C-alpha positions, 0 to 999 in steps of 0.5 A: 700677283700681276692683275692687269686691268681690262684696258692694260690687257687690251693695250698690251695686245694692240701694242705687241701687234703694232710693234710686230707689224712695224718690226720693232724690238719685242720683249719676250712676252710681246713675242709670245703675244705676237705669235699668238696673234699671227695665228689668228688672222681674224683678229688682225683688222680689229687690232689695227683699228684705232678704237679696238681697246674700247670695243664691246663684244656681246656673247648674246650677239654671238661675239667672241672677245678676241682679247679674252681669247688671246689672253687664254692662249697666253695663260695656257702657254705659260702653264705649259712652260712651267707644267702648272698645274702638274700634268698639263704638259703631259696632257697637251703632249697627248693632244699633239698626237692627233692635233696641231699645237694651236688646235690642242690649245683650243681644246685646253681652252675649253677645259680652262673656260669650264673650270673658271666658270665653275670656280666663279659660280661656286665661289671656289678656287680652280679645281686643277684636278678637274682641269687636267681631267677635262683636258684628258677627256678632250684627248679621248673625244 
């Protein structure tokens, strides 16, 4: 299983964005990352900063970690591409009846964040059924 370090994840997003901006060839995963970053103009300046990889983001100060946010988009897109956990693609398609794709991913992200937090707090594996149910609840709200 691929388990990149914080530094590797940050370098991946920074390099993908740099290659995109400089019209250099991108690997498929870099293409996905560049597309996600393009949808987040609020992160462009940060990713173009020389010391972006060393930046700290404090929840206590109301800061969102852009690298975590981008990583969650990437994870969700991968889940959708292989329908894993089973049912996520159908739940996403249902969200698309009323939301644009980016906003639908943000709704899924809320559910993913909740099940990851629960699994960490309880020391258990991710509850895939709860994850899908939380996404479906998002569709009903």
